[in-house]
N, CA, C and O atoms as CSV, one atom per row, in Angstrom:
chain,resi,resn,atom,element,x,y,z
A,1,MET,N,N,10.054,160.084,135.754
A,1,MET,CA,C,10.059,158.939,136.405
A,1,MET,C,C,9.307,157.393,135.956
A,1,MET,O,O,9.619,156.235,136.233
A,2,HIS,N,N,7.909,158.121,134.940
A,2,HIS,CA,C,7.460,156.905,134.145
A,2,HIS,C,C,8.202,156.077,132.836
A,2,HIS,O,O,7.929,154.994,132.318
A,3,ILE,N,N,9.336,157.157,132.527
A,3,ILE,CA,C,10.110,156.805,131.100
A,3,ILE,C,C,11.268,155.662,131.816
A,3,ILE,O,O,11.437,154.549,131.319
A,4,GLU,N,N,11.881,156.056,132.830
A,4,GLU,CA,C,12.568,155.255,133.473
A,4,GLU,C,C,12.428,153.698,134.149
A,4,GLU,O,O,13.394,152.940,134.240
A,5,PHE,N,N,11.414,153.445,134.487
A,5,PHE,CA,C,10.110,152.625,134.967
A,5,PHE,C,C,9.730,151.929,133.480
A,5,PHE,O,O,9.851,150.756,133.124
A,6,GLY,N,N,9.411,152.666,133.020
A,6,GLY,CA,C,9.296,151.597,131.387
A,6,GLY,C,C,10.358,151.413,130.743
A,6,GLY,O,O,10.279,150.466,129.960
A,7,ILE,N,N,11.692,152.146,130.767
A,7,ILE,CA,C,12.726,151.550,129.889
A,7,ILE,C,C,13.360,150.315,130.482
A,7,ILE,O,O,13.791,149.338,129.869
A,8,ARG,N,N,13.335,150.600,132.202
A,8,ARG,CA,C,14.076,149.163,133.149
A,8,ARG,C,C,12.472,148.029,132.750
A,8,ARG,O,O,12.887,147.133,132.014
A,9,LYS,N,N,11.422,147.899,132.922
A,9,LYS,CA,C,11.056,146.483,133.031
A,9,LYS,C,C,10.336,146.362,131.190
A,9,LYS,O,O,9.429,145.590,130.876
A,10,LEU,N,N,11.069,147.374,130.190
A,10,LEU,CA,C,10.941,146.498,128.966
A,10,LEU,C,C,12.043,146.162,128.947
A,10,LEU,O,O,11.921,144.945,128.812
A,11,LEU,N,N,13.294,146.409,128.995
A,11,LEU,CA,C,14.255,145.615,129.136
A,11,LEU,C,C,14.509,144.205,129.866
A,11,LEU,O,O,15.339,143.370,129.504
A,12,ASP,N,N,13.803,144.119,130.754
A,12,ASP,CA,C,14.248,143.419,131.519
A,12,ASP,C,C,13.051,142.299,130.737
A,12,ASP,O,O,13.213,141.149,131.145
A,13,ILE,N,N,12.232,142.399,130.002
A,13,ILE,CA,C,11.412,141.378,129.497
A,13,ILE,C,C,11.802,141.218,127.787
A,13,ILE,O,O,11.209,140.403,127.080
A,14,LEU,N,N,12.718,141.988,127.345
A,14,LEU,CA,C,13.298,141.449,126.063
A,14,LEU,C,C,14.356,140.954,126.427
A,14,LEU,O,O,15.072,141.107,127.416
A,15,ALA,N,N,14.421,139.978,125.009
A,15,ALA,CA,C,14.814,138.674,125.162
A,15,ALA,C,C,16.127,139.032,124.957
A,15,ALA,O,O,16.458,140.211,124.832
A,16,GLU,N,N,17.254,137.693,124.891
A,16,GLU,CA,C,18.713,138.743,124.945
A,16,GLU,C,C,18.823,138.494,123.417
A,16,GLU,O,O,18.702,137.388,122.891
A,17,GLY,N,N,19.012,139.396,122.920
A,17,GLY,CA,C,19.581,139.852,121.510
A,17,GLY,C,C,18.725,140.816,121.011
A,17,GLY,O,O,19.141,141.514,120.087
A,18,GLY,N,N,17.624,140.988,121.439
A,18,GLY,CA,C,16.826,141.616,121.460
A,18,GLY,C,C,16.899,143.569,121.119
A,18,GLY,O,O,17.592,144.266,121.860
A,19,ARG,N,N,16.336,144.015,120.291
A,19,ARG,CA,C,16.706,145.630,120.249
A,19,ARG,C,C,15.386,146.230,120.845
A,19,ARG,O,O,14.235,145.795,120.807
A,20,PHE,N,N,15.949,147.449,121.448
A,20,PHE,CA,C,14.970,147.835,121.676
A,20,PHE,C,C,14.962,149.368,121.429
A,20,PHE,O,O,15.658,149.974,122.244
A,21,GLN,N,N,14.385,150.090,120.564
A,21,GLN,CA,C,14.025,151.591,119.596
A,21,GLN,C,C,13.167,152.200,120.692
A,21,GLN,O,O,12.682,151.651,121.681
A,22,VAL,N,N,13.095,153.451,120.291
A,22,VAL,CA,C,12.471,154.485,121.637
A,22,VAL,C,C,12.601,156.003,120.875
A,22,VAL,O,O,13.670,156.602,120.988
A,23,ILE,N,N,11.884,156.393,120.374
A,23,ILE,CA,C,11.195,157.796,119.736
A,23,ILE,C,C,10.999,158.651,120.807
A,23,ILE,O,O,10.076,158.308,121.546
A,24,SER,N,N,11.502,159.508,121.067
A,24,SER,CA,C,11.417,160.808,122.097
A,24,SER,C,C,10.514,161.955,121.070
A,24,SER,O,O,10.806,162.023,119.876
A,25,PHE,N,N,9.662,162.630,121.521
A,25,PHE,CA,C,9.480,163.873,121.199
A,25,PHE,C,C,9.806,165.013,121.826
A,25,PHE,O,O,9.599,166.109,121.304
A,26,HIS,N,N,10.228,164.899,122.748
A,26,HIS,CA,C,10.626,166.258,123.754
A,26,HIS,C,C,11.767,166.190,124.278
A,26,HIS,O,O,11.875,165.098,124.837
A,27,SER,N,N,12.722,166.835,124.387
A,27,SER,CA,C,14.310,167.114,124.808
A,27,SER,C,C,14.277,166.766,126.036
A,27,SER,O,O,15.432,166.589,126.426
A,28,LEU,N,N,13.246,166.513,127.133
A,28,LEU,CA,C,13.085,166.119,128.337
A,28,LEU,C,C,13.006,164.433,128.343
A,28,LEU,O,O,13.541,163.583,129.056
A,29,GLU,N,N,12.431,164.393,127.636
A,29,GLU,CA,C,12.364,162.928,127.082
A,29,GLU,C,C,13.739,162.037,126.508
A,29,GLU,O,O,14.026,160.863,126.744
A,30,ASP,N,N,14.182,162.649,125.999
A,30,ASP,CA,C,15.016,162.095,124.867
A,30,ASP,C,C,15.837,162.375,125.833
A,30,ASP,O,O,15.999,161.278,126.369
A,31,ARG,N,N,16.722,163.453,126.642
A,31,ARG,CA,C,17.792,163.139,127.602
A,31,ARG,C,C,17.962,162.027,128.862
A,31,ARG,O,O,19.012,161.564,129.308
A,32,ILE,N,N,16.223,161.687,129.390
A,32,ILE,CA,C,16.361,160.764,130.058
A,32,ILE,C,C,16.516,159.478,129.391
A,32,ILE,O,O,17.345,158.705,129.872
A,33,VAL,N,N,15.658,159.016,128.057
A,33,VAL,CA,C,16.273,158.316,127.300
A,33,VAL,C,C,17.992,158.022,127.236
A,33,VAL,O,O,18.563,157.011,127.645
A,34,LYS,N,N,18.483,158.976,126.730
A,34,LYS,CA,C,19.763,158.819,126.483
A,34,LYS,C,C,20.505,158.720,127.545
A,34,LYS,O,O,21.588,158.185,127.309
A,35,ASN,N,N,20.334,159.035,128.639
A,35,ASN,CA,C,21.149,158.858,129.690
A,35,ASN,C,C,20.623,157.221,130.239
A,35,ASN,O,O,21.592,156.612,130.693
A,36,GLN,N,N,19.346,156.422,130.288
A,36,GLN,CA,C,19.299,155.402,130.638
A,36,GLN,C,C,20.276,154.399,129.823
A,36,GLN,O,O,20.965,153.457,130.214
A,37,PHE,N,N,20.114,154.842,128.811
A,37,PHE,CA,C,20.721,153.952,127.822
A,37,PHE,C,C,21.886,153.887,128.155
A,37,PHE,O,O,22.389,152.772,128.294
A,38,ARG,N,N,22.735,155.186,128.403
A,38,ARG,CA,C,24.213,155.015,128.388
A,38,ARG,C,C,24.698,154.217,129.360
A,38,ARG,O,O,25.806,153.681,129.337
A,39,ASP,N,N,23.626,154.098,130.492
A,39,ASP,CA,C,23.477,153.444,132.160
A,39,ASP,C,C,23.493,151.716,131.434
A,39,ASP,O,O,24.177,150.825,131.937
A,40,TYR,N,N,22.828,151.554,130.502
A,40,TYR,CA,C,22.622,150.109,130.471
A,40,TYR,C,C,24.053,149.659,129.789
A,40,TYR,O,O,24.697,148.678,130.160
A,41,ALA,N,N,24.415,150.505,128.781
A,41,ALA,CA,C,25.713,150.309,128.032
A,41,ALA,C,C,27.302,150.214,128.980
A,41,ALA,O,O,28.201,149.375,129.042
A,42,ARG,N,N,27.080,151.394,129.552
A,42,ARG,CA,C,28.417,150.927,130.690
A,42,ARG,C,C,28.052,149.926,131.485
A,42,ARG,O,O,29.118,149.396,131.796
A,43,SER,N,N,27.097,149.291,132.053
A,43,SER,CA,C,26.882,148.049,132.954
A,43,SER,C,C,26.937,146.692,131.783
A,43,SER,O,O,26.837,145.539,132.204
A,44,HIS,N,N,27.071,146.920,130.613
A,44,HIS,CA,C,27.574,145.882,129.647
A,44,HIS,C,C,26.209,144.944,129.747
A,44,HIS,O,O,26.150,143.719,129.646
A,45,SER,N,N,25.056,145.951,129.992
A,45,SER,CA,C,24.030,144.814,129.834
A,45,SER,C,C,23.431,145.301,128.451
A,45,SER,O,O,22.220,145.093,128.365
A,46,ALA,N,N,23.847,145.732,127.663
A,46,ALA,CA,C,23.108,146.123,126.423
A,46,ALA,C,C,24.410,146.985,125.865
A,46,ALA,O,O,25.314,147.587,126.445
A,47,LYS,N,N,24.103,146.775,124.544
A,47,LYS,CA,C,24.888,148.071,123.302
A,47,LYS,C,C,24.354,148.854,122.697
A,47,LYS,O,O,23.247,148.679,122.189
A,48,LEU,N,N,25.270,150.274,122.587
A,48,LEU,CA,C,24.209,151.397,121.810
A,48,LEU,C,C,24.450,151.227,120.556
A,48,LEU,O,O,25.564,151.433,120.075
A,49,VAL,N,N,23.172,150.726,119.702
A,49,VAL,CA,C,23.277,150.691,118.128
A,49,VAL,C,C,23.655,152.008,117.761
A,49,VAL,O,O,24.571,152.045,116.939
A,50,THR,N,N,22.960,153.688,118.346
A,50,THR,CA,C,22.904,154.481,117.543
A,50,THR,C,C,23.717,155.512,118.689
A,50,THR,O,O,23.007,155.949,119.595
A,51,LYS,N,N,24.623,155.760,118.682
A,51,LYS,CA,C,25.486,156.730,119.359
A,51,LYS,C,C,24.778,158.225,119.292
A,51,LYS,O,O,24.823,159.019,120.232
A,52,LYS,N,N,24.236,158.437,118.254
A,52,LYS,CA,C,23.495,159.685,118.147
A,52,LYS,C,C,22.076,159.371,117.724
A,52,LYS,O,O,21.752,158.358,117.104
A,53,PRO,N,N,21.201,160.412,118.149
A,53,PRO,CA,C,19.690,159.903,117.572
A,53,PRO,C,C,19.260,160.166,116.281
A,53,PRO,O,O,19.538,161.163,115.615
A,54,ILE,N,N,18.592,159.257,115.971
A,54,ILE,CA,C,18.575,159.446,114.300
A,54,ILE,C,C,17.055,159.957,114.080
A,54,ILE,O,O,15.968,159.507,114.443
A,55,LEU,N,N,17.467,161.153,113.289
A,55,LEU,CA,C,16.975,162.405,112.768
A,55,LEU,C,C,15.301,162.457,111.526
A,55,LEU,O,O,15.318,161.670,110.579
A,56,PRO,N,N,14.681,162.923,111.610
A,56,PRO,CA,C,13.870,162.865,110.409
A,56,PRO,C,C,14.413,163.586,109.521
A,56,PRO,O,O,14.913,164.690,109.737
A,57,THR,N,N,14.344,162.849,108.122
A,57,THR,CA,C,14.686,163.452,106.856
A,57,THR,C,C,14.142,165.001,106.393
A,57,THR,O,O,13.037,165.169,106.908
A,58,GLU,N,N,14.552,166.181,105.594
A,58,GLU,CA,C,13.836,167.231,105.061
A,58,GLU,C,C,12.066,166.389,104.573
A,58,GLU,O,O,10.927,166.605,104.985
A,59,GLU,N,N,12.460,165.703,103.844
A,59,GLU,CA,C,11.341,165.116,102.932
A,59,GLU,C,C,10.192,164.459,103.621
A,59,GLU,O,O,9.023,164.408,103.239
A,60,GLU,N,N,10.919,163.787,105.094
A,60,GLU,CA,C,9.674,163.284,106.034
A,60,GLU,C,C,9.228,164.890,106.712
A,60,GLU,O,O,8.085,165.225,106.403
A,61,VAL,N,N,9.739,165.554,107.290
A,61,VAL,CA,C,9.588,166.772,108.108
A,61,VAL,C,C,8.370,167.730,106.956
A,61,VAL,O,O,7.515,168.402,107.534
A,62,ARG,N,N,8.373,167.727,105.761
A,62,ARG,CA,C,8.014,168.175,104.489
A,62,ARG,C,C,6.651,167.391,104.983
A,62,ARG,O,O,5.726,167.882,105.630
A,63,GLU,N,N,6.776,166.090,104.521
A,63,GLU,CA,C,5.314,165.381,104.434
A,63,GLU,C,C,4.564,165.343,106.536
A,63,GLU,O,O,3.403,165.620,106.839
A,64,ASN,N,N,5.018,165.175,106.945
A,64,ASN,CA,C,4.751,164.653,108.190
A,64,ASN,C,C,5.148,165.818,109.451
A,64,ASN,O,O,5.850,165.395,110.369
A,65,ALA,N,N,4.709,167.234,109.484
A,65,ALA,CA,C,5.507,168.551,110.145
A,65,ALA,C,C,5.531,167.740,111.720
A,65,ALA,O,O,6.289,168.332,112.489
A,66,ALA,N,N,4.946,166.676,112.262
A,66,ALA,CA,C,4.691,166.046,114.042
A,66,ALA,C,C,6.168,165.438,113.870
A,66,ALA,O,O,6.649,165.173,114.971
A,67,SER,N,N,6.926,165.176,112.912
A,67,SER,CA,C,7.599,164.379,112.892
A,67,SER,C,C,8.992,165.368,113.192
A,67,SER,O,O,9.970,164.731,113.583
A,68,ARG,N,N,9.225,167.291,113.004
A,68,ARG,CA,C,10.359,167.425,113.654
A,68,ARG,C,C,11.135,167.252,114.370
A,68,ARG,O,O,12.321,167.236,114.038
A,69,SER,N,N,10.645,167.028,115.834
A,69,SER,CA,C,11.354,166.992,116.962
A,69,SER,C,C,11.227,165.310,117.559
A,69,SER,O,O,11.243,164.873,118.710
A,70,ALA,N,N,11.094,164.602,116.188
A,70,ALA,CA,C,10.987,162.732,116.836
A,70,ALA,C,C,12.734,162.896,116.670
A,70,ALA,O,O,13.462,163.651,116.025
A,71,LYS,N,N,12.988,161.590,117.761
A,71,LYS,CA,C,14.625,161.598,117.695
A,71,LYS,C,C,14.293,159.836,117.919
A,71,LYS,O,O,13.551,159.447,118.821
A,72,LEU,N,N,14.798,159.137,117.196
A,72,LEU,CA,C,14.853,157.746,117.741
A,72,LEU,C,C,16.369,157.190,118.037
A,72,LEU,O,O,17.351,157.693,117.491
A,73,ARG,N,N,16.470,155.860,119.163
A,73,ARG,CA,C,17.439,155.898,119.818
A,73,ARG,C,C,17.262,154.236,119.892
A,73,ARG,O,O,16.198,153.687,120.177
A,74,VAL,N,N,18.612,153.486,119.556
A,74,VAL,CA,C,18.183,152.409,119.588
A,74,VAL,C,C,19.467,151.907,120.584
A,74,VAL,O,O,20.549,152.489,120.666
A,75,ILE,N,N,18.950,150.301,121.545
A,75,ILE,CA,C,20.051,149.558,122.161
A,75,ILE,C,C,19.887,148.042,121.667
A,75,ILE,O,O,19.008,147.691,120.880
A,76,ASP,N,N,20.728,147.294,122.159
A,76,ASP,CA,C,20.606,146.111,121.764
A,76,ASP,C,C,21.206,145.473,122.909
A,76,ASP,O,O,22.360,145.685,123.281
A,77,LYS,N,N,20.138,144.443,123.623
A,77,LYS,CA,C,20.186,143.553,124.468
A,77,LYS,C,C,20.992,143.133,124.562
A,77,LYS,O,O,21.516,143.059,123.451
A,78,LEU,N,N,21.818,142.543,125.594
A,78,LEU,CA,C,23.131,141.337,125.235
A,78,LEU,C,C,22.924,140.541,125.808
A,78,LEU,O,O,22.393,140.598,126.917
A,79,SER,N,N,23.406,139.193,125.026
A,79,SER,CA,C,22.898,137.827,126.113
A,79,SER,C,C,24.250,137.793,126.967
A,79,SER,O,O,25.345,138.202,126.582
A,80,ALA,N,N,24.011,137.340,127.950
A,80,ALA,CA,C,25.382,136.553,129.091
A,80,ALA,C,C,26.969,136.279,128.217
A,80,ALA,O,O,27.997,136.889,128.510
A,81,ALA,N,N,26.855,135.111,126.986
A,81,ALA,CA,C,27.810,135.225,126.724
A,81,ALA,C,C,28.422,136.531,125.857
A,81,ALA,O,O,29.634,136.458,125.652
A,82,ASP,N,N,27.750,137.690,125.333
A,82,ASP,CA,C,28.025,138.718,125.060
A,82,ASP,C,C,28.444,139.525,125.805
A,82,ASP,O,O,29.528,139.956,125.414
A,83,THR,N,N,28.010,140.082,126.982
A,83,THR,CA,C,28.354,140.432,128.124
A,83,THR,C,C,29.882,140.043,128.534
A,83,THR,O,O,30.782,140.884,128.550
A,84,GLY,N,N,30.066,138.702,128.856
A,84,GLY,CA,C,31.555,138.285,129.370
A,84,GLY,C,C,32.611,138.998,128.051
A,84,GLY,O,O,33.499,139.736,128.478
A,85,LYS,N,N,32.561,138.856,126.893
A,85,LYS,CA,C,33.069,139.535,125.977
A,85,LYS,C,C,33.645,140.368,125.776
A,85,LYS,O,O,34.865,140.507,125.688
A,86,GLU,N,N,32.380,141.422,125.617
A,86,GLU,CA,C,32.524,142.749,126.635
A,86,GLU,C,C,33.234,143.336,127.500
A,86,GLU,O,O,33.408,144.554,127.472
A,87,GLU,N,N,33.760,142.536,128.419
A,87,GLU,CA,C,34.387,142.803,129.679
A,87,GLU,C,C,35.801,142.598,129.453
A,87,GLU,O,O,36.633,143.446,129.777
A,88,ASP,N,N,36.162,141.256,128.790
A,88,ASP,CA,C,37.452,140.973,128.276
A,88,ASP,C,C,38.121,142.184,127.511
A,88,ASP,O,O,39.258,142.545,127.814
A,89,GLU,N,N,37.244,142.932,126.307
A,89,GLU,CA,C,37.701,143.499,125.517
A,89,GLU,C,C,37.855,144.528,126.248
A,89,GLU,O,O,38.659,145.269,125.683
A,90,ASP,N,N,37.420,145.063,127.440
A,90,ASP,CA,C,37.519,146.491,128.364
A,90,ASP,C,C,38.772,146.043,128.757
A,90,ASP,O,O,39.836,146.521,128.366
A,91,GLU,N,N,38.628,145.055,129.586
A,91,GLU,CA,C,40.527,144.907,129.951
A,91,GLU,C,C,41.440,144.613,129.080
A,91,GLU,O,O,42.508,145.018,129.538
A,92,ASP,N,N,41.607,144.081,127.975
A,92,ASP,CA,C,42.510,144.219,126.939
A,92,ASP,C,C,42.927,145.740,126.623
A,92,ASP,O,O,44.068,146.142,126.850
A,93,GLU,N,N,41.632,146.785,125.930
A,93,GLU,CA,C,42.185,148.052,125.945
A,93,GLU,C,C,42.908,148.374,127.240
A,93,GLU,O,O,44.037,148.789,126.979
A,94,GLU,N,N,42.653,148.330,128.598
A,94,GLU,CA,C,43.387,149.247,129.905
A,94,GLU,C,C,44.582,148.492,129.993
A,94,GLU,O,O,44.965,148.203,131.127
A,95,GLU,N,N,45.100,148.198,129.233
A,95,GLU,CA,C,46.186,146.776,129.034
A,95,GLU,C,C,47.285,147.477,128.640
A,95,GLU,O,O,48.332,146.886,128.377
């Protein structure tokens, strides 16, 4: 619940065109972030930058064992103009 609240509040204050990045360390956290980002992308208020999470490299895990469970997800907050473009593209695809 805290994660959903935090994501919602941070997206509210994020400037249009801003980029929002979240690093999760547990699978339940990651599922919440993934679902929240997906819902924002479906509502056309944000665009997924990473469809799949970015994982640490083998070298990074060797240097920092705690990074092995980290997953990075990224979305961009769309501007009102971008939101309109997205809806027009969706309508074109349906025809």
